[in-house]
C-alpha positions in Angstrom: 4.7 103.1 150.2 2.5 105.3 152.3 -0.1 107.6 150.8 -1.0 110.8 152.7 -4.5 111.3 151.4 -6.4 114.6 152.0 -10.1 114.6 151.5 -11.8 116.1 148.4 -14.3 118.0 150.7 -11.3 120.5 151.2 -11.0 120.6 147.3 -7.6 119.0 147.7 -6.1 115.8 145.9 -4.2 112.9 146.9 -0.8 113.9 148.3 1.7 111.1 147.6 5.3 110.7 148.1 7.7 111.9 145.3 9.5 108.6 145.3 6.1 106.7 145.0 5.4 108.9 142.0 8.8 108.3 140.5 8.7 104.6 140.8 5.1 104.5 139.5 5.9 106.3 136.3 9.2 104.4 136.0 7.1 101.3 135.8 4.7 102.8 133.4 7.6 104.0 131.2 9.0 100.6 131.1 5.9 98.8 129.9 4.2 101.3 127.4 5.1 100.1 124.0 2.9 101.2 121.1 2.9 105.0 121.2 0.7 107.7 122.9 -2.5 105.9 123.6 -0.8 102.8 124.7 1.1 104.9 127.4 -2.1 106.4 128.4 -3.9 103.0 128.8 -1.1 101.9 131.0 -1.5 104.9 133.1 -5.2 104.2 133.3 -4.6 100.8 134.3 -1.7 101.4 137.0 -2.9 104.8 138.5 -6.7 104.6 138.4 -7.8 100.9 138.5 -4.8 99.4 140.5 -3.7 102.5 142.8 -6.6 104.7 142.7 -4.7 107.9 143.1 -6.3 109.7 140.2 -9.5 109.6 138.3 -10.5 108.9 134.7 -11.6 112.6 134.2 -8.1 113.7 135.2 -6.5 111.8 132.4 -9.1 112.7 129.9 -8.6 116.3 130.9 -4.8 115.8 130.5 -5.4 114.5 127.1 -7.6 117.5 126.2 -5.1 119.9 127.1 -2.2 118.1 125.7 -4.0 117.9 122.3 -3.9 121.8 121.8 -0.2 122.3 123.1 3.0 121.5 121.2 5.2 118.6 121.8 4.7 114.8 122.6 1.2 114.5 123.9 1.6 111.4 126.0 4.4 113.0 127.8 2.4 116.1 128.3 -0.3 114.2 129.9 2.1 112.7 132.4 3.4 116.1 133.3 -0.2 117.3 133.7 -0.9 114.3 136.1 2.4 114.9 138.2 1.6 118.6 138.6 -2.0 117.8 139.7 -0.6 115.5 142.3 2.4 117.2 143.6 2.8 120.5 141.9 5.9 121.3 140.0 8.0 118.7 142.0 5.5 116.1 141.0 5.8 117.2 137.4 9.5 117.0 137.4 9.6 113.8 139.0 7.0 112.3 136.7 9.0 113.6 133.8 12.1 111.7 134.9 10.3 108.6 135.8 8.6 108.2 132.4 11.6 109.0 130.4 14.4 106.9 132.2 13.2 103.5 130.8 12.9 104.5 127.2 16.1 106.7 127.5 18.1 103.7 128.9 16.7 101.4 126.1 17.3 103.7 123.4 21.1 104.1 124.6 21.7 100.5 124.6 20.2 100.3 121.1 22.2 103.4 120.0 25.5 101.8 121.2 24.8 98.5 119.6 23.7 100.3 116.3 27.1 102.4 116.3 29.1 99.2 116.9 27.4 96.9 114.4 25.6 99.1 112.1 22.3 97.5 112.3 19.0 97.1 114.5 18.7 94.4 117.0 16.3 91.7 116.0 13.3 93.1 117.9 10.8 92.9 115.1 9.3 89.6 116.4 9.0 90.8 119.8 7.0 93.8 118.6 4.7 91.5 116.5 3.5 90.2 119.8 3.4 93.5 121.4 1.2 95.2 118.9 -1.9 93.2 119.3 -1.5 93.3 123.0 -1.4 97.1 123.0 -4.4 97.2 120.8 -6.5 95.0 123.2 -5.4 97.1 126.2 -6.4 100.3 124.6 -9.7 98.8 123.7 -10.3 97.8 127.3 -9.5 101.2 128.5 -11.8 102.9 126.0 -14.6 100.6 127.1 -14.0 101.2 130.7 -13.9 104.9 130.4 -17.0 105.0 128.1 -19.0 103.3 130.8 -18.1 105.8 133.3 -18.1 108.9 131.2 -20.6 108.6 128.4 -23.8 109.1 130.4 -26.4 110.2 127.6 -27.2 110.0 124.0 -25.6 113.4 123.4 -22.2 112.4 124.7 -22.5 109.2 122.6 -22.9 111.3 119.7 -19.9 113.4 120.4 -17.8 110.1 120.8 -19.1 108.9 117.5 -18.3 112.0 115.6 -14.8 112.0 117.1 -14.4 108.5 115.8 -15.7 109.1 112.3 -13.6 112.3 112.0 -10.4 110.6 113.0 -11.0 107.7 110.6 -12.0 109.8 107.6 -10.2 113.3 108.1 -6.4 113.1 107.5 -5.0 116.3 108.5 -2.4 117.5 111.2 -5.3 119.6 112.5 -7.5 116.7 113.1 -6.9 116.4 116.8 -7.4 120.0 117.3 -10.5 120.1 115.4 -12.0 117.3 117.6 -10.9 119.0 120.7 -12.3 122.3 119.7 -15.6 120.6 118.4 -16.0 118.6 121.6 -15.6 121.8 123.7 -18.2 123.8 121.7 -20.7 120.9 121.5 -20.3 120.4 125.3 -21.0 124.1 126.1 -23.9 124.0 123.7 -25.5 120.8 125.1 -24.7 121.4 128.8 -24.1 125.1 129.7 -27.8 125.3 130.9 -27.8 121.9 132.5 -28.7 121.7 136.3 -25.7 119.2 136.6 -23.3 122.2 136.0 -23.1 124.4 139.0 -22.5 128.2 139.3 -18.9 129.4 138.9 -16.6 128.4 141.8 -13.5 130.0 142.6 -10.3 127.9 142.7 -7.2 128.9 144.3 -3.8 127.0 144.1 -1.4 126.9 147.0 1.5 129.3 147.3 3.9 126.3 147.2 2.6 125.5 143.6 3.0 128.8 142.3 6.4 129.5 144.0 7.7 126.2 142.5 6.5 127.2 139.1 8.3 130.6 139.4 11.5 128.9 140.6 11.5 126.4 137.6 10.8 129.3 135.0 13.7 131.3 136.6 15.9 128.3 136.4 15.0 127.6 132.8 15.8 131.3 131.9 19.3 131.0 133.7 20.0 127.9 132.1 19.4 129.2 128.5 21.4 132.2 129.2 24.4 130.1 130.5 24.3 127.7 127.7 24.3 130.5 125.0 27.3 132.3 126.5 29.2 129.3 128.1 31.3 128.7 124.9 32.8 132.1 125.0 34.0 131.4 128.6 35.8 128.1 127.9 39.1 126.9 126.2 39.0 125.8 122.5 38.6 122.1 123.1 35.9 122.5 125.8 34.2 125.3 124.1 33.8 122.9 120.9 31.9 120.4 123.1 29.7 123.1 124.6 28.9 124.5 121.1 27.5 120.9 120.0 25.5 120.8 123.2 24.3 124.2 122.6 23.3 123.5 119.0 21.6 120.1 120.0 19.5 121.9 122.8 18.3 124.9 120.7 17.5 122.7 117.6 15.5 120.1 119.4 13.8 122.7 121.8 12.8 124.6 118.7 11.4 121.5 117.0 9.4 120.6 120.2 7.6 123.8 120.9 6.6 124.4 117.5 4.9 121.1 116.5 1.6 120.1 117.3 -0.1 116.7 116.7 2.0 114.3 118.3 5.0 112.0 117.4 4.2 111.0 113.7 3.6 114.6 112.7 7.3 115.5 113.9 9.0 112.9 111.6 9.0 114.8 108.3 10.0 118.0 110.0 12.7 116.4 112.0 14.2 114.7 108.9 14.3 118.1 106.9 16.2 119.8 109.7 18.4 117.0 110.8 19.3 115.4 107.5 18.7 118.0 104.9 19.7 121.1 106.6 22.2 120.2 109.5 23.5 116.8 107.8 23.8 115.3 111.4 22.5 111.9 110.0 22.0 110.4 106.5 18.6 109.1 105.5 19.2 105.6 106.5 20.4 106.6 109.9 17.4 108.7 110.5 15.0 106.1 109.3 16.7 103.6 111.8 16.5 106.2 114.5 12.6 106.5 114.0 12.4 102.7 113.9 14.2 102.4 117.2 12.0 104.9 118.7 9.0 102.8 117.7 10.6 99.6 119.2 11.2 101.2 122.7 8.6 101.9 125.3 7.5 105.4 125.7 7.0 108.4 123.2 8.4 108.3 119.7 10.3 111.5 120.4 12.8 109.4 122.1 14.4 109.1 118.7 16.2 112.4 119.6 18.3 110.5 122.0 19.9 108.4 119.1 20.6 111.8 117.2 22.0 113.4 120.1 24.3 110.3 120.7 25.5 110.2 117.1 26.4 113.9 117.2 27.7 114.5 120.7 28.1 111.3 122.4 26.6 110.4 125.7 26.4 114.0 126.9 24.7 114.9 123.5 22.1 112.1 124.0 21.2 113.7 127.4 21.0 117.2 125.8 18.8 116.1 122.9 16.5 114.2 125.1 16.1 117.1 127.6 15.5 119.6 124.9 12.9 117.6 123.0 10.9 116.9 126.2 11.5 119.5 128.8 10.2 122.9 127.0 6.8 121.5 126.1 6.6 120.0 129.6 7.1 123.3 131.0 4.4 124.9 128.9 2.1 122.1 130.1 2.9 123.0 133.7 2.2 126.8 133.1 -1.1 125.6 131.2 -2.1 123.4 134.0 -1.8 126.3 136.7 -3.9 128.4 134.4 -6.4 125.5 134.1 -6.6 125.2 137.9 -7.9 128.8 138.1 -10.7 128.3 135.7 -11.5 124.6 136.0 -14.6 125.4 138.2 -16.1 127.9 135.8 -19.6 127.0 134.3 -18.2 127.5 130.6 -15.1 125.1 131.3 -17.1 122.4 133.1 -19.7 122.3 130.3 -17.1 122.3 127.7 -15.3 119.4 129.4 -18.6 117.4 129.3 -18.1 117.4 125.5 -14.4 117.0 125.5 -14.3 113.8 127.5 -16.5 111.7 125.2 -14.5 113.2 122.3 -11.2 112.0 123.9 -12.9 108.6 124.5 -13.6 108.5 120.8 -9.9 109.3 120.0 -8.9 106.3 122.2 -11.3 103.9 120.4 -9.9 105.2 117.1 -6.4 104.3 118.3 -7.4 100.6 118.4 -8.0 100.9 114.6 -4.9 102.7 114.0 -2.7 100.2 115.8 -4.6 97.3 114.2 -3.8 98.7 110.7 -0.2 98.2 111.3 -0.6 94.6 112.3 -0.2 91.7 109.8 -3.4 89.8 109.9 -2.7 86.4 111.3 -4.3 83.8 113.8 -1.5 84.5 116.1 -2.5 88.4 116.3 -6.2 87.5 116.8 -5.2 85.0 119.7 -3.0 87.5 121.5 -5.5 90.4 121.1 -8.5 88.1 122.4 -6.4 86.6 125.4 -5.1 90.1 126.4 -8.5 91.6 126.3 -10.1 89.1 128.3 -7.1 89.1 130.9 -7.5 92.8 131.1 -11.2 93.1 131.3 -12.1 90.2 133.3 -9.4 89.2 135.3 -7.6 92.8 135.6 -4.1 91.2 135.1 -1.5 93.9 135.3 -0.1 95.1 132.1 3.4 94.8 133.4 3.0 91.1 132.7 0.7 91.3 129.8 2.8 93.3 127.4 6.1 91.6 127.9 4.6 88.2 127.9 3.0 89.1 124.5 6.3 90.3 123.2 8.0 87.1 124.2 5.2 84.9 122.6 5.9 86.8 119.4 9.7 85.9 119.6 8.9 82.3 120.2 6.1 81.9 117.6 7.9 83.8 114.9 11.3 82.3 115.5 10.0 78.6 115.7 6.9 78.3 113.5 
């Protein structure tokens, strides 16, 4: 598919077709098992190493911003990349592409679960996927470290981030690392000759116009959704009320929680199970398990809950409600960042932020590794995928599914 590339001398970025952007994130969304850092690793392999349409620093900057905003962090990074490449249209297309595979997968699991009352036998598949995901994340961390850790100061920031994540167990840990990295970056590099004087950045009218249209559309949709049940007949009004409750419940959850998918689990359980009684404890636990077994963010568990409460339409409503509001916040924040990204303060801060984020990526290898049962099979898969990724640059679209299939075969027959 043709790319229309503009030169960076004009302070512009690659302009790509929306269909190309959609298909790229559709592929990424279908192969990113293993959570936040896994998805980021697949983005790095697909869009940086293979297609070259963004840079490492763009992904690192997106992670930095997503870490201080509410909602699913990986999804917010995708929104930032889409917005950076093609403005509001690019952000919306990227949202759709990254969500569609996990939504379809979750709908299939939800239907089977409702019919048979149990989860499909995907555990063995996941046993092969996890060590492969850990290897891919490790290879991405090494690649980024080589490019962005240039001196001992950045190495120290990276090491501090790793130690903090490993030994400080708090919902605020990520925020502390991001803030600390920014402050250390400013302290170390604000007077560096590598940091130029402030440069004004302007964004195109099309970007701002698209942002305003989206915001007006969202406001109009919320007003319509709130008053629609009062304008319909009783039967249809009942369906509309269910959709309204799903939308405001999940959108409220998504814009008030920080720290990623695992932070949301106890809060969601309190609201969904204890307060609203939409699911019992077993159904909620199974919903979270299915979210972990599907590619994409764990927040996709909202799809199952929406399906249980309001059928197929409810699944769509819950999915959109859990992802779109924080995605819109990321779009707004991205526009603001565009206005200040060339300031001396921001450039110095991001020289500290990027190694801090790389430290977070390294730590993700330990986090995922702690969930893997130690075995020779896991070691072999990890080493094979690491070599295939680092040395032979084999596409993750092959590595992850093949690793999952190897898990199925090994644990079913040996």
